[in-house]
Biotite code that builds the C-alpha atoms (Angstrom):
import biotite.structure as struc

atoms = struc.array([
    struc.Atom([-0.315, -0.084, 0.166], chain_id="A", res_id=1, res_name="MET", atom_name="CA", element="C"),
    struc.Atom([1.157, 3.349, -0.726], chain_id="A", res_id=2, res_name="ALA", atom_name="CA", element="C"),
    struc.Atom([0.309, 6.935, 0.513], chain_id="A", res_id=3, res_name="GLN", atom_name="CA", element="C"),
    struc.Atom([0.840, 9.844, -1.803], chain_id="A", res_id=4, res_name="VAL", atom_name="CA", element="C"),
    struc.Atom([-0.280, 13.609, -1.216], chain_id="A", res_id=5, res_name="ASP", atom_name="CA", element="C"),
    struc.Atom([-1.096, 15.352, -4.307], chain_id="A", res_id=6, res_name="VAL", atom_name="CA", element="C"),
    struc.Atom([-1.974, 18.907, -5.251], chain_id="A", res_id=7, res_name="HIS", atom_name="CA", element="C"),
    struc.Atom([-4.569, 19.591, -7.909], chain_id="A", res_id=8, res_name="ILE", atom_name="CA", element="C"),
    struc.Atom([-5.359, 22.323, -9.596], chain_id="A", res_id=9, res_name="THR", atom_name="CA", element="C"),
    struc.Atom([-8.664, 22.742, -11.679], chain_id="A", res_id=10, res_name="ALA", atom_name="CA", element="C"),
    struc.Atom([-9.971, 25.418, -13.823], chain_id="A", res_id=11, res_name="ARG", atom_name="CA", element="C"),
    struc.Atom([-12.944, 26.550, -15.465], chain_id="A", res_id=12, res_name="ASP", atom_name="CA", element="C"),
    struc.Atom([-15.029, 23.554, -16.193], chain_id="A", res_id=13, res_name="GLU", atom_name="CA", element="C"),
    struc.Atom([-13.232, 21.076, -14.257], chain_id="A", res_id=14, res_name="GLN", atom_name="CA", element="C"),
    struc.Atom([-14.512, 23.064, -10.992], chain_id="A", res_id=15, res_name="VAL", atom_name="CA", element="C"),
    struc.Atom([-17.572, 22.178, -11.352], chain_id="A", res_id=16, res_name="ASP", atom_name="CA", element="C"),
    struc.Atom([-17.095, 18.158, -12.260], chain_id="A", res_id=17, res_name="LYS", atom_name="CA", element="C"),
    struc.Atom([-17.500, 15.647, -9.705], chain_id="A", res_id=18, res_name="PRO", atom_name="CA", element="C"),
    struc.Atom([-14.159, 14.413, -10.020], chain_id="A", res_id=19, res_name="TRP", atom_name="CA", element="C"),
    struc.Atom([-13.263, 13.584, -6.217], chain_id="A", res_id=20, res_name="ILE", atom_name="CA", element="C"),
    struc.Atom([-16.371, 11.392, -6.590], chain_id="A", res_id=21, res_name="TRP", atom_name="CA", element="C"),
    struc.Atom([-14.770, 9.647, -9.667], chain_id="A", res_id=22, res_name="ARG", atom_name="CA", element="C"),
    struc.Atom([-11.400, 9.097, -7.729], chain_id="A", res_id=23, res_name="LEU", atom_name="CA", element="C"),
    struc.Atom([-13.299, 7.187, -4.765], chain_id="A", res_id=24, res_name="SER", atom_name="CA", element="C"),
    struc.Atom([-15.618, 5.423, -7.137], chain_id="A", res_id=25, res_name="ARG", atom_name="CA", element="C"),
    struc.Atom([-13.534, 4.498, -9.972], chain_id="A", res_id=26, res_name="ASP", atom_name="CA", element="C"),
    struc.Atom([-10.125, 3.379, -8.144], chain_id="A", res_id=27, res_name="PHE", atom_name="CA", element="C"),
    struc.Atom([-9.584, 1.262, -5.206], chain_id="A", res_id=28, res_name="ASN", atom_name="CA", element="C"),
    struc.Atom([-8.415, 4.173, -3.093], chain_id="A", res_id=29, res_name="LEU", atom_name="CA", element="C"),
    struc.Atom([-9.213, 5.932, 0.022], chain_id="A", res_id=30, res_name="VAL", atom_name="CA", element="C"),
    struc.Atom([-9.452, 9.755, -0.855], chain_id="A", res_id=31, res_name="VAL", atom_name="CA", element="C"),
    struc.Atom([-8.822, 12.319, 2.082], chain_id="A", res_id=32, res_name="ASN", atom_name="CA", element="C"),
    struc.Atom([-9.160, 16.386, 1.300], chain_id="A", res_id=33, res_name="ILE", atom_name="CA", element="C"),
    struc.Atom([-6.515, 17.620, 3.491], chain_id="A", res_id=34, res_name="VAL", atom_name="CA", element="C"),
    struc.Atom([-6.751, 21.332, 2.117], chain_id="A", res_id=35, res_name="ARG", atom_name="CA", element="C"),
    struc.Atom([-8.630, 23.344, -0.545], chain_id="A", res_id=36, res_name="ALA", atom_name="CA", element="C"),
    struc.Atom([-9.702, 26.570, -1.877], chain_id="A", res_id=37, res_name="ASN", atom_name="CA", element="C"),
    struc.Atom([-12.608, 26.438, -4.903], chain_id="A", res_id=38, res_name="VAL", atom_name="CA", element="C"),
    struc.Atom([-14.225, 29.207, -6.478], chain_id="A", res_id=39, res_name="ASP", atom_name="CA", element="C"),
    struc.Atom([-16.602, 29.360, -9.343], chain_id="A", res_id=40, res_name="ALA", atom_name="CA", element="C"),
    struc.Atom([-13.520, 29.215, -11.933], chain_id="A", res_id=41, res_name="ASP", atom_name="CA", element="C"),
    struc.Atom([-10.662, 27.910, -10.104], chain_id="A", res_id=42, res_name="MET", atom_name="CA", element="C"),
    struc.Atom([-9.831, 26.035, -7.701], chain_id="A", res_id=43, res_name="GLY", atom_name="CA", element="C"),
    struc.Atom([-6.785, 23.844, -5.945], chain_id="A", res_id=44, res_name="TRP", atom_name="CA", element="C"),
    struc.Atom([-7.098, 20.665, -3.558], chain_id="A", res_id=45, res_name="ILE", atom_name="CA", element="C"),
    struc.Atom([-4.593, 18.943, -1.350], chain_id="A", res_id=46, res_name="HIS", atom_name="CA", element="C"),
    struc.Atom([-5.602, 15.276, -1.489], chain_id="A", res_id=47, res_name="LEU", atom_name="CA", element="C"),
    struc.Atom([-4.295, 12.454, 0.445], chain_id="A", res_id=48, res_name="ARG", atom_name="CA", element="C"),
    struc.Atom([-4.487, 8.970, -1.640], chain_id="A", res_id=49, res_name="LEU", atom_name="CA", element="C"),
    struc.Atom([-4.324, 5.986, -0.230], chain_id="A", res_id=50, res_name="ASP", atom_name="CA", element="C"),
    struc.Atom([-4.108, 2.548, -1.816], chain_id="A", res_id=51, res_name="GLY", atom_name="CA", element="C"),
    struc.Atom([-1.986, 0.352, -4.272], chain_id="A", res_id=52, res_name="PRO", atom_name="CA", element="C"),
    struc.Atom([0.725, 2.371, -6.199], chain_id="A", res_id=53, res_name="VAL", atom_name="CA", element="C"),
    struc.Atom([-0.947, 1.179, -9.639], chain_id="A", res_id=54, res_name="GLU", atom_name="CA", element="C"),
    struc.Atom([-4.345, 2.473, -8.544], chain_id="A", res_id=55, res_name="GLU", atom_name="CA", element="C"),
    struc.Atom([-2.778, 5.852, -7.569], chain_id="A", res_id=56, res_name="ILE", atom_name="CA", element="C"),
    struc.Atom([-1.066, 5.858, -10.849], chain_id="A", res_id=57, res_name="GLN", atom_name="CA", element="C"),
    struc.Atom([-3.943, 5.472, -12.542], chain_id="A", res_id=58, res_name="ARG", atom_name="CA", element="C"),
    struc.Atom([-6.015, 7.877, -10.481], chain_id="A", res_id=59, res_name="ALA", atom_name="CA", element="C"),
    struc.Atom([-3.340, 10.594, -11.461], chain_id="A", res_id=60, res_name="THR", atom_name="CA", element="C"),
    struc.Atom([-3.608, 9.960, -15.163], chain_id="A", res_id=61, res_name="ALA", atom_name="CA", element="C"),
    struc.Atom([-7.465, 10.304, -15.172], chain_id="A", res_id=62, res_name="PHE", atom_name="CA", element="C"),
    struc.Atom([-6.749, 13.548, -13.607], chain_id="A", res_id=63, res_name="LEU", atom_name="CA", element="C"),
    struc.Atom([-4.295, 14.814, -15.917], chain_id="A", res_id=64, res_name="ASN", atom_name="CA", element="C"),
    struc.Atom([-6.340, 13.227, -18.996], chain_id="A", res_id=65, res_name="GLN", atom_name="CA", element="C"),
    struc.Atom([-9.137, 15.566, -17.524], chain_id="A", res_id=66, res_name="SER", atom_name="CA", element="C"),
    struc.Atom([-7.111, 18.568, -17.943], chain_id="A", res_id=67, res_name="GLY", atom_name="CA", element="C"),
    struc.Atom([-6.037, 18.888, -14.075], chain_id="A", res_id=68, res_name="MET", atom_name="CA", element="C"),
    struc.Atom([-2.806, 20.320, -13.311], chain_id="A", res_id=69, res_name="HIS", atom_name="CA", element="C"),
    struc.Atom([-1.476, 17.168, -10.838], chain_id="A", res_id=70, res_name="VAL", atom_name="CA", element="C"),
    struc.Atom([2.070, 17.771, -8.691], chain_id="A", res_id=71, res_name="ASP", atom_name="CA", element="C"),
    struc.Atom([2.853, 15.054, -6.429], chain_id="A", res_id=72, res_name="ALA", atom_name="CA", element="C"),
    struc.Atom([3.978, 16.617, -3.004], chain_id="A", res_id=73, res_name="LYS", atom_name="CA", element="C"),
    struc.Atom([4.983, 13.441, -0.879], chain_id="A", res_id=74, res_name="GLN", atom_name="CA", element="C"),
    struc.Atom([5.079, 9.256, -1.092], chain_id="A", res_id=75, res_name="ARG", atom_name="CA", element="C"),
    struc.Atom([5.283, 6.683, 1.394], chain_id="A", res_id=76, res_name="SER", atom_name="CA", element="C"),
    struc.Atom([4.621, 3.113, 1.232], chain_id="A", res_id=77, res_name="VAL", atom_name="CA", element="C"),
    struc.Atom([3.402, 1.350, 3.810], chain_id="A", res_id=78, res_name="GLN", atom_name="CA", element="C"),
    struc.Atom([4.574, -2.414, 4.676], chain_id="A", res_id=79, res_name="ALA", atom_name="CA", element="C"),
    struc.Atom([1.679, -4.594, 4.234], chain_id="A", res_id=80, res_name="GLY", atom_name="CA", element="C"),
])
């Protein structure tokens, strides 16, 4: 299992999309909101993603393909 903190920036139409819901529904991850600031036309969010490395990679690829800017901030791998 891995834990990755990501900083995501969303603009315009991405702000209104339910992409956090998609992360928790479509990927085998626990998604925690650490901090966020969202307005009508722009927002950023700091998420903590917990789960298999492959699922975190798939989720961040999904976010990038959706037009959001994703930066990994911190990574840790938990023995399991």
